[in-house]
VONUMI-159730 format. One record per residue (C-alpha): x, y, z. Coordinates in pm, whole numbers, plus 50000, padded with zeros to 5 digits. Each point is the difference from the previous one (the first is absolute). Last residue first. Layout:
BEGIN
XYZ...
***
This chain:
BEGIN
524604851945960501715031250133498934993450356499865024550285499504980250322497855019950236500235005850374497045014250190500355015450345496965009250209500315024450291498004990750308497385025550093499585017050341503305017349935503605003050119499364976650293499655008250369501754993150329502595027349939503784999150043500524991749632496754996449812498784964450008500764976249718497204986549780500385027349738500364974949719497824972149867500724975749719499084989349648502294981149767500364988349640497625022549809500834997249625500085031849792500884994049634496454989749907498465031250150497555009250276500725001250372497765006650303501035008950355497715001850299499645018550331496634995750173500414963250074497905001350316500064990050366496895005550213498734964549941502934986450202498965018350314501135032550158499455001250377497985029850108500385037649980501574997449657501985027149821503074991050206500184966849819500935016849672503165014950148500864967750181499864978949685499544963250081496284995650072499295034249856500944987249652499765023149702502264982449748498374965950013501374972049782503504994850134499234970650231497504985449755502454994449718498175004949673502864983549807501715027249805497295004449735497375008150263502165026250170500855015249661496385002349882500314995849625498495020049715499954981049668496234997949962498215022050249499924988750363496684988650142496515006849866499985036550104497844992050303502434972250085502745025550055497655016750245499404966950180503734996450060499985032250200502125029149886501335029750195502255006649696503105010650192502404999049710501184980349699499664998949621502854986449789500085003849622501684983549705500985010149650502124983749730502245010049714501914974049803498685014749675497484971349974498655010850338499105034449870496354991549939499814986450356501035033850141496565015749975498644969150174502175007350305498695035450044496374990449936500164972150256501485021650275497465027949940497124974950009501304986050328500215035250140496425008049896498744967250151501595008050335498435034650011496554986049929500444973450268501015026750251496965021349913497714970550069501774990650323499685034850143497894988950298502614974250096502695025750079502845013849787500185011849640503104988549814503545010550081501924999549674503084986949821500714992549636503434991349856500404998149623502754977249868501635002749657502114970249895502365001349703501354965549921503604992149899499854967950202503365005550167499125036450070496864989850187500555020850313501375027349776496635002149824498225009950320498395032349879497725015350262496675018049964498235017750289496544998050157498045017050279496274993250047497845022150223497825000150312498605033550115497904983350272496545004249845501174984949672497655004849706502535009549729503084980550116502915024449988502554991349727503665008050059502264990149710503794999849984500954992049641502225030549956502434986850260500704968849792502254981650241502774977449874500894970750222503144979349934502395026550133497995002650323498685031050172497234981950181496445010549923497845013850281496265003549937497805021050232496324999650094497935027650162498905015450326498235032050104499625010749638500455037649959503274996749806498164986349698501944986149704503455001550158498434983350304499924968149793503694995950077502884987249788503314993050177503134989849812502004978650242503574996550128501125035650080496495012750067499474973350264500465016350342498945036149949497514993249723498354972250200499915021650312498325028349809497434975749858499134987750349499325035550117497935006549686497714970250066500254964749861497044976450031501454976949735503554990949901501224982449687503674989850002501774989249681503414983449962500194990350365503155010050184499884972650266501365019350299499315034649867496274993549963499734984950347502035028750147497695025449838496934983050147501654999750344500775037049960496335005349919499014982950323502335022650195498575031149837496394988750044500254991050368496225005850029498775021149710497884973049838499065013549657503294986849859499044963950051502844987149775497794981249750502694979349830500764985649658503434985649915501064989749649502844976549909501554992149662502024968149966502084996549681502344972450126503764999749966500725032150183497694999650298502405015350254498775035149913496594993150150501414995450346499474972650258498134979649744502624973349937499054976749716501504965549965499554989149642498134969949869497995024249784496464987950055500954980750311500685032050192501784995450329499615022250303501435030450173498345027650199502004993050319496885006250209497954976749790496975016649839501685000149661498954965249896500634995949628497294978149851500634968349796501454981250294503284981349940500104962250018501704980750281497164974550009498925010750349500195036449897497874995749692497434979750191499735027450265499325026149732497324978749837498254995550331500195037250075498645008849655497214975050025498735017850308500124984150341496914983250139501104964449926499474987750354503654989150020501255034349894497805017250256501344976850269503525008149883499415037450039498234996750335502824979350143502515025849877498085028850158499474981750330503674991350027501145035249918497675018550238500265035049858496495009050119498364974649770498865022449713503285018750009501964967849973497974988149701500445032749807503705003250090500644964749884498345006749666502285030049957502994979450112499784974949721498964963549967501834967650073497844994850310502874995750246502375024849836497335026749943498754997550358503545002950133500645031149791496755016250121500904990750358503435015349962498465032049864497715002450299502834994550252502405023949829499255032150191500334983650339498495025450236496594987949897497705019649780497335026150027496854999449791499324963550044496474992449879501364993349650503685005049939501925019849742503704992550021502405028950038499784999050377500125027750251501784995050333498175010850313497944968450013500654982650327498885028250224496995007549785498874963950009500534998350374497815030250057497354988949754499514965850156496265002050013498495034149941500684997749632501465025349762499345013349650496234998849984497454972650020502654974550077500724964249909501084975750268503094979150054502275030149983501434999550350500584962750013501324999049645502325029450035502944979450113499934983749657500254962450022503424985650052502244993349706501784966550007498774987149666501374968249844499174972550245496855014650152498595010449663500694966449842498374983250297496825020049945499934993049626498434966349935498394995250339497655028749941498575017250307497925030449916500455027250261496735015750118498875031849824499795027050260496585011950101499715036949932499555022750296498905035049918501855026850190498345033749991501345032349860496635017549969500485020550316503215016849900503114986650172502335014750256499614978050304502125011550290499714979150317497695014550264501545012050323501055035849921496835011549830497634985550254497364975049917496405000349877499114965349867496365002050093498215033450062499235004450363496594995350145498025024350212496444991149911497405024749884502105031649991502864981749829503565007750100502864988949778503064995650216502855024649943503384984449930502905017950157502135023149793499415031250202502695025549943500125000749621502955021449910502344970550033497974982149738502674994049741502394988050264497384976050127499724983349663497005003149780498914967549844498474988750324496575013149923500074979949684499705020449685497014989949791498444983750304499894962550022496794981449913499534970850236497694975049844496304991549972499105027549758497235012550225502104998950318503025017649857497715026149845498355003750341503335007550170501035026049741496735019350028500074997750380503515014549998498925027249757497005008750220502195003650309499505036950076496384998449881499144973150252501785018350283498255033449934500575024950285503144986950172501384982449692499835032249800501985018750266502544972050028500394999849619500765037049994502394994850287502144975949797499655019449678501655030550148498405033650079501415034749945500245031450212503324990950158501195023450276498184980250267503124983350143498994978050290498664974149761497794970450102496975019450127500305025449720499824973349727497074982050163498085033150013500905008149641498614966149886496815005250202499485034149844500584985149654497444972550053497425024250137500495023749706499604971449748496724990050164498825036049985500835001149631497454973349923499264962749991503414985249925500824974549730503734994550027503255004449806499465032149802498025018650264502494990450269502865012449785498205033049933499575006050373503704992550055500945024449724497885027350164501584993050339503545002349865502304970549963502474983550233502554974349892501684993450332503715005350067500425025749723503655007649923500084983849654496805016549883501125034450114497315025950053498114985950294498045028350170498335008449667498374965949969501724973449799498744993749647497334974149938500244964649858502154992850304496815000850208498824968349826503324983250078499595004650374496284992449982500724965849849502714993550259497655006950285497304980149820502074968250000497694972749872498945018649686503575010049910500225002849621496325007749953500035029550240503135014449842498544996249651496785017450103502005030350117502144997349684496925002249775498645030050186503335017449949500124990049632496845018949920500044991549629499765028449752496905012749818500745034250153496505009350121498504965149997502814985750218500724964349894500194973850275497094979349870500834999549628503724996550071499384968150196497834984749728502425009149723502944986650202498124967350052499634995149624503645009149947501014974150259497884973449829501625008249663503554998650134501815028550171503585005049877502844996550247502685021350166498105029650142496504985549994498225019150277501395034749938499974995249622496334990450007499085030150213502005023349776498204986449694496595003650163500745035650105501025006750354498705021550287501735001250341503375009949847502935004050237498434982350295498584972249783503314994849822501674995250338497294975350102500694979649684503734999850075499414990250361497944970349884502604989349747502865004650245498304978950268499204972449755503624999449886501365000950355497894969950092501184982049688503595008950082499634982550334498554969449829502704997349733498534990149663499425033049823499164996349631498995036549935497584988449731498334973750218499475025250278498485025249760497604974849854498894986250338499825034150169497875013849717497674970049981499255000650371499645037849990497514997649713497934974150184499765022350308499285030449785497104981749837498704990050343500365035850123498215011149682496914980250086499965010150366500325037049932499855006050373500344968150206496644994250161500784965650147497264982949798500935019149686503554986650019498604964950042497705004149701502885013349789502154970250102497324975949877499635019049675503754996949941499924962650075497074995749762502055014149715500795033849849501145003349640496705015149886498854995949642497605024049832496394993049897498544995649651498384966850092501284982849687503435016150032500174991750371499284963349927502834998249747502465017250236499134976550285500614969749779503415013749905500865007750362499034964950114502154983049736502975022250086499524991250367499794962849922503314999649813500814966649833496644995649827500025036749915503364997549827498934970149791496725015449886496764998750192496784991649809497225023950097496464987349949497895026949840498185023950236496834989450178497845030150080497645000450297497335026650030498045005050325496805019350037498225008750320496305007549952497375015550220502525015150238499545000050376501434965150035503455012049895499795030250227499224976850292502884977349902502335029849981498945011050348500494964650130503504997749849501215033050138500365032049805503495010249891503385001650173500674962450003498744994849649496704986349869498715007649653496554985349935497565028850040501345022949731497025019349868500125003649622499594962649948502234985749724501964976850234502714984649785501844967050040503214988949830501124964349938503524991249888500404964649861503204983050106502444977049824502444980150218503195013350161499194983750335501605029150182497295023549871497574999150289502825005150248501195031749829497835023750203498525026149773500855036450071497025023250027497585008349721498645035350005496935021050092497994969750107500045009750371502234970850094499504966650174502854975650066501834969349867500735016349666500094966049828496344990550054500054964649863497274979049844501014964049936498904975449733498754966350106502404970950056499804969849771503314983850093503095003649784501365025350247501955030549885497485026350110498954980150305503544995950129500905036149926497015012350200500754976050284503585012550020498845036049995497464993050275502644982650210502325029649969497255024550097499054979550305503624998750112500285037949969496935005450223498465034649967498474991149663498054971150148499254977649705497194977249893500244981949666496384993249911498374966249924496535014949940498404972150203502135010350298498185033450007496614983050009501114978650293501125030650192496775018349924497924970250110502154995750317499905035450128503595007050092501194998250358503464987249912500695031649804502065002149679497415016549780496304993250041499005035750078502035012249705498354975549767496545012550094501205035849988501174995849643496664985149898498255031350118502725024049892499624989949637502644995849732502935004650233502845025549976503325007049823500704971349757498954969349805502594978049832498844968349830502614972949980499924982849664499844962450014497184994549754501435022649734497115007149760497875027050155496245003849978498685033850109498025009850306498065030550115498565003950350497405027350034499435001450375496655008850152499125005550367496284998250048498165019250271497004997450229499924963450102503735000950075503284990949832498664980049707502944993649763499335004249630502504987749742499685013949652501314977349728502514995649725499874963349891501194971750224501324970349804499824967150193496664989949858498135029649861498775024350266498095032049917499085030650199498775028649784497225014250218502365017150245501465022949741502814992749761503395015949939502114982249740503764996549977501894985749703499615031449793501665021350267500625034049846496365001849891498894995950362501575033050096501134997350362498515024950243502475015850238500394998650372503664991750043500504964050089499224975150267500554963250010498944967750156498754968749833496844981150082500134967049818499704998749626499554966949829502605001149729499984980749677502724977949855498154968050067499565007850371501555025950226499335007050366501085032450162501115000650361499955031050217502625010350254499445030850211501895019150266498665033350120
***
């Protein structure tokens, strides 16, 4: 039921309208809520615009009163959105609004009364209606007009009050404060909860009126002020609000949404056995095929079909060898090359719970594969039955799997298959179906030596006796397409299996779906051989994004035409839209044909590259020459505008003219126009060379050893994504090549596993001293590592290596440090400099923000205490400094919690110019590895500066900050890691 209720606010008080909610039946202690009072019907008091706690009585009939105890509390923020959830305050009023919703034949008084409340009406089955409602919500929330407050029911459905379902993010897109509201029904008899499988509305209303008193308690929680991350991420905001409300109601969270409930109702309607778990399995298969397909990185369409075929056959082979699996074996069978995310693990738990055998406590994998076959091919039941029978071993008359023409199974196995896949009345029905199947088999085969039955004839027998049951999966799939208003492709398209792979399947024709009431065929059913192959999971949809129109500027268009003769990228026409997933349906074939060569330049929205490997680099160079900037900035603008050089340059100059560029960019451009040197070394250029105005020396950064006249010390920090097993060896070799190429003085690596450590020792032992935190605890799944270059000017104090586990870490996070003596770098100054390097991987995820802040503060304190201990020795020409770097998972707001940076500690990125294009180190908009973790299109607010570098010490001056690891792995369309590496360069001064 869809509801929108308005709340009016005046002078900081709230006049309560009827809000909807439902919670676990539990009495709330009034002493725990000092601001809430519970009064009886005699205590009704009105004072101006302030409404005191009251009891509202609604006369339903002449024989009965329906009482609601509505409790209010004054709140300060006038523009807070008030979030109600789960159900409606009273079924009577709810039914009135429901009758008057969206119909042209509405009762005029009710319709007029509804318009007086100024609601935001939405049809949840209409995507356009939902978008308009979100836009109107944001407009009202941010409007300067005197709009009333808004009540929102973010679940968008009704539940049985045992948990809180997933909140829809639309209510939180505005990013404004909200006030959670929870409602309790203290009555012992539950006469208010309505769900699709429970009592009907009229029965509940009768039960409601049969009670002498119906109590309702409403609790207003404190207004929630969203932080910076929550304002940018509506889903994060919604989840945090949901968690707070669940804690107050003492109920668990449920990660299912309205769409899942809708599919469960449809499965129940068509009597699919285990309808709830079939929906969970359907979602799990979608996620599994998407993650596995992305990890294997197959781009050729024919190879994609073969890949899907191999995966399905592999799972069926496991099923034949071992029909019962443990949870770990089940997970490994599904996710062979990737790691399941949190939603996948949640679905795995639900699936395992249903398919588990009580006697062995193992999962019935055979039943699971029968359902999988039916879900993969709902519109081709012959093919679905063919694969379902392959979950069983061949009958005794067919001993050789490779020699079998038809996959025939025994009669007992066929009976079990029918029981798994369909809801049948009794054993007699199963016997009739099997007898019919054997009869069809004998009538079409002259050789009666076979005692088995194939899937084709098993389906024909079921279709003869129970046509509706035989096609229940097809009806299920067709109605989901209808309800969601779009065509939802099958997990594996029916055409994904080539004819050669199905040579054992005699009948490949499409079988019409027969309905006993009206003989209609299921839409979009085609033959295997005629339909074009589409190998994409169902959630890979194309989402059109309106292209930004070219900006005509007379000042620079002619300059572009005269000086630049590069044509636009040939990919522009094919890549003019963004994708929900890795490939699009429009222009994908031509894009794949043109993009067989891999590029070393990271591109956004273009995962494959043109056959001219230099076209992107040339455009970056041209952009830098025209705008008098650098190639890194050019790459950022070109990526944002689909590598359209003219559009990118026009946009850059328009931004400059409007004054929206940062002061650093303006200052940099002024330096270049006046032939002055910039004060920051730019190492993001591909040739890695620039001028340094501080020293008036030309510095080449191709290799560390070439810096002879300038004491530059460089430190690299990199989360190498060691927990991702896909292409791990090749990605690690790319990491090793990056380190060898530039020979950094110190390299700090995070998320290292033992396999990665072995590769580092094998490839870099000759040039680096390697110190691993795994030496402290070999049982850690992953850890941090410090590599120090074997350099004559660097002396390593091996005894100083310290590994300190954080005391309250739930992820085994730890701090690794080592002391270096860099006196030889400052030999001309006759100064002894001791440098301590710290690296760590702080606690992940938003929910561990408090622990992460505590860990950060402890490291800062350790840095400060180390350097201060050396201040007393400064008069003896001895000095100390420290560098702290790693994957800190930090948000800017968390640094603000600590009051900003401590005195003397510098953020290297900030000190080196705060360049926006190299700010974010976890960037799914540009990093292909990070992008694969998103089902939708990553947005700008999903990028973070997780990796940071801090420096402390008077003799340590940050002069440059850059990114590394932006080149693709050789012969693979992926990057070394989902994080960019950060490179800090420091000028060691003896002054």
